[in-house]
Backbone as CSV, one residue per row, in Angstrom:
resi,resn,N_x,N_y,N_z,CA_x,CA_y,CA_z,C_x,C_y,C_z
1,MET,-6.607,-33.404,-30.822,-6.450,-31.758,-31.055,-5.618,-32.054,-32.835
2,THR,-6.606,-30.911,-33.246,-6.067,-30.293,-34.617,-4.793,-29.909,-34.544
3,LYS,-4.140,-29.259,-35.876,-2.944,-28.915,-35.858,-3.278,-26.926,-35.849
4,LYS,-4.461,-26.642,-35.906,-4.540,-25.218,-35.809,-4.990,-25.200,-34.419
5,GLN,-5.709,-26.170,-33.618,-5.681,-25.841,-32.184,-4.713,-25.888,-31.389
6,ILE,-3.578,-26.644,-32.047,-2.309,-26.425,-31.145,-1.666,-25.191,-31.780
7,ASP,-1.505,-24.952,-32.461,-1.124,-23.745,-32.941,-1.641,-22.570,-31.908
8,ASP,-3.356,-22.663,-32.130,-3.626,-21.356,-31.228,-3.370,-21.366,-29.836
9,PHE,-3.247,-22.747,-29.361,-2.432,-22.550,-27.806,-1.294,-22.351,-27.762
10,LEU,-0.373,-22.777,-28.834,1.115,-22.000,-28.544,1.091,-20.763,-28.748
11,ALA,0.303,-19.933,-29.627,0.393,-18.493,-29.653,-0.425,-18.265,-28.528
12,ALA,-1.292,-18.723,-28.372,-2.004,-17.979,-26.469,-0.912,-18.523,-25.051
13,ALA,-0.040,-19.309,-25.455,0.727,-19.342,-24.261,2.040,-18.313,-24.210
14,GLU,2.374,-17.968,-25.774,3.346,-17.272,-26.110,2.981,-15.949,-25.706
15,ARG,2.081,-15.340,-25.901,1.113,-13.962,-25.776,1.328,-13.985,-24.152
16,MET,1.248,-14.915,-23.440,0.993,-14.886,-21.931,2.415,-14.942,-21.407
17,HIS,3.149,-14.942,-22.003,4.614,-15.116,-21.455,4.689,-16.568,-20.598
18,LEU,4.175,-17.516,-21.124,3.905,-18.853,-20.195,5.495,-19.569,-19.640
19,ALA,6.178,-19.406,-20.698,7.549,-19.967,-20.373,8.084,-19.135,-19.372
20,ASP,7.914,-17.882,-19.432,8.698,-16.609,-18.426,8.154,-17.242,-17.208
21,TYR,6.871,-17.138,-17.032,6.502,-17.962,-15.803,6.739,-19.142,-15.090
22,VAL,6.602,-20.148,-15.916,6.928,-21.116,-15.509,8.519,-21.075,-14.994
23,ARG,9.229,-20.320,-15.656,10.778,-20.207,-15.352,11.041,-19.487,-14.094
24,PHE,9.980,-18.423,-14.036,9.862,-18.272,-12.617,9.383,-18.793,-11.480
25,GLU,8.516,-19.249,-11.681,8.320,-20.301,-10.544,8.663,-21.421,-10.200
26,SER,9.946,-22.054,-11.018,10.645,-23.325,-11.047,12.003,-22.427,-9.875
27,ASP,12.445,-21.083,-10.172,13.520,-20.518,-9.443,13.074,-20.064,-8.317
28,ARG,13.188,-20.933,-7.357,12.999,-20.776,-5.569,13.329,-19.334,-5.248
29,LYS,14.788,-19.244,-5.746,15.567,-18.060,-5.125,14.948,-16.737,-5.582
30,ARG,14.634,-16.670,-6.747,13.842,-15.592,-7.481,12.943,-15.415,-6.796
31,ARG,11.866,-16.417,-6.389,10.616,-16.302,-5.762,10.377,-15.404,-4.320
32,LEU,11.586,-15.926,-3.539,11.826,-15.448,-2.222,11.918,-14.099,-2.480
33,GLN,13.254,-13.675,-3.353,13.487,-12.395,-3.427,12.530,-11.252,-3.807
34,ASP,11.626,-11.901,-4.907,10.563,-11.205,-5.246,9.375,-11.025,-4.194
35,ALA,9.110,-11.942,-3.324,8.260,-11.710,-2.153,9.070,-11.204,-1.183
36,PHE,10.330,-10.602,-0.768,11.085,-9.780,0.206,10.977,-8.531,-0.384
37,TRP,11.490,-8.443,-1.854,10.836,-6.673,-2.267,9.185,-6.375,-2.353
38,GLN,8.341,-7.675,-2.544,6.945,-7.010,-2.064,6.638,-6.630,-0.601
39,GLY,7.376,-7.557,0.162,7.075,-6.940,1.785,7.713,-6.146,1.810
40,VAL,8.633,-5.598,1.160,9.504,-3.889,1.484,8.216,-2.611,1.108
41,MET,8.350,-3.266,-0.051,7.050,-1.986,-0.598,6.045,-2.099,-0.213
42,ARG,5.442,-3.153,0.329,4.188,-2.489,0.983,4.306,-2.317,2.659
43,GLY,5.478,-2.312,2.925,5.668,-1.488,4.366,6.091,-0.243,4.116
44,ILE,6.502,0.106,3.028,7.036,1.623,2.740,5.382,2.451,2.484
45,GLY,4.715,1.509,1.621,3.432,2.118,1.430,2.697,2.432,2.472
46,ALA,2.452,1.512,3.552,1.791,1.547,4.648,2.266,2.694,5.570
47,VAL,3.603,2.867,5.434,4.297,4.169,6.091,4.045,5.207,5.805
48,ILE,4.006,5.487,4.516,3.430,6.512,3.859,2.143,7.040,3.924
49,GLY,1.246,5.897,3.600,0.020,6.203,3.502,-0.640,6.485,5.053
50,PHE,-0.067,5.896,6.448,-0.213,6.539,7.694,0.132,7.697,7.920
51,ALA,1.155,8.217,7.353,2.037,9.621,7.671,0.333,10.468,7.022
52,VAL,0.378,10.146,5.434,-0.564,11.342,5.096,-1.706,11.356,5.427
53,ILE,-2.586,10.057,5.825,-3.632,10.156,6.411,-3.742,10.585,7.819
54,GLY,-2.763,10.327,8.884,-2.271,11.214,10.248,-2.513,12.500,10.136
55,THR,-1.500,12.949,8.935,-1.406,14.448,9.082,-3.113,15.314,8.573
56,LEU,-3.754,14.468,7.924,-4.973,14.967,7.248,-5.824,15.144,8.495
57,ILE,-5.708,13.920,9.652,-6.446,14.082,10.564,-6.139,15.257,11.414
58,ILE,-4.737,15.306,11.881,-4.636,16.285,12.824,-4.823,17.522,12.199
59,LEU,-4.633,18.183,10.627,-5.014,19.226,10.175,-6.829,19.595,10.529
60,VAL,-7.380,18.424,10.290,-9.135,18.705,10.430,-9.227,19.303,11.972
61,LEU,-8.345,18.224,12.593,-9.008,18.243,14.147,-8.399,19.720,14.641
62,GLN,-7.042,20.498,14.083,-7.092,21.853,14.518,-7.830,22.670,13.862
63,HIS,-8.016,22.406,12.693,-9.412,23.228,12.003,-10.713,23.090,13.117
64,ILE,-11.058,22.229,13.403,-12.399,22.048,14.666,-11.894,22.891,15.517
65,ALA,-10.724,22.622,16.185,-10.691,23.408,17.858,-10.387,25.324,17.081
66,LYS,-10.080,25.368,15.812,-9.702,26.964,16.076,-11.475,27.480,15.552
67,SER,-12.377,26.496,15.318,-13.461,27.258,14.603,-14.068,27.662,16.139
68,SER,-13.868,27.080,17.027,-14.951,27.603,18.447,-16.119,26.939,18.357
69,LEU,-15.962,26.013,18.401,-17.198,25.258,18.571,-17.320,24.511,19.815
70,PRO,-18.316,25.280,20.496,-18.483,24.760,22.242,-18.571,23.347,22.110
71,GLY,-17.869,22.794,23.327,-17.644,21.602,23.554,-16.643,20.882,22.882
72,ILE,-16.997,20.725,21.780,-15.641,20.000,20.884,-14.559,20.601,20.615
73,SER,-14.365,22.244,20.414,-12.922,22.479,20.257,-12.300,22.394,21.377
74,SER,-12.532,22.756,22.475,-11.744,22.492,23.725,-11.035,20.811,23.748
75,PHE,-12.064,19.728,23.541,-11.871,18.649,23.923,-10.569,18.175,22.639
76,VAL,-10.845,18.675,21.238,-9.924,18.611,20.365,-8.577,19.373,20.533
77,ALA,-8.737,20.493,21.213,-7.322,21.253,21.607,-6.709,20.166,22.455
78,GLN,-7.399,19.937,23.615,-6.796,18.461,24.428,-6.188,17.681,23.486
79,ILE,-7.012,17.031,22.761,-5.855,16.156,22.099,-5.032,16.408,21.299
80,ILE,-4.957,17.730,20.599,-3.788,17.949,20.068,-2.619,18.304,20.561
81,GLU,-3.214,18.977,21.742,-1.408,19.453,22.624,-1.221,18.083,23.382
82,MET,-2.000,16.786,23.460,-1.475,15.765,24.021,-0.382,14.950,22.861
83,VAL,-1.127,15.183,21.643,-0.336,14.469,20.536,0.466,15.503,20.291
84,ARG,1.212,16.574,20.682,2.179,17.817,20.527,3.380,17.511,21.513
85,LEU,2.878,17.349,22.691,3.809,16.377,23.887,4.193,15.114,23.797
86,ARG,3.253,14.120,22.942,4.116,13.086,22.828,4.828,12.964,21.626
87,LEU,4.479,13.997,20.536,5.682,14.090,19.592,6.965,14.309,19.954
88,ASN,6.841,15.478,21.341,8.244,15.934,21.474,8.614,15.255,22.761
């Protein structure tokens, strides 16, 4: 390897923060802590996402029930009533 290639490699490694990455990967406690917090954040995201999507589905079902579509509205009204009873 020439001196220029070595300098280019070292500059690229510095831009990628390779030393920090190697230090992070060699610290087992820090990796476990990072994995734990990633799991916590994924769990919170799943709960929030489910709440938003569930709310939107219930709002759409309520709208369908109010629109008096024959057959569908009574079925949707029964579903909404079962959900309300289950929540209480």
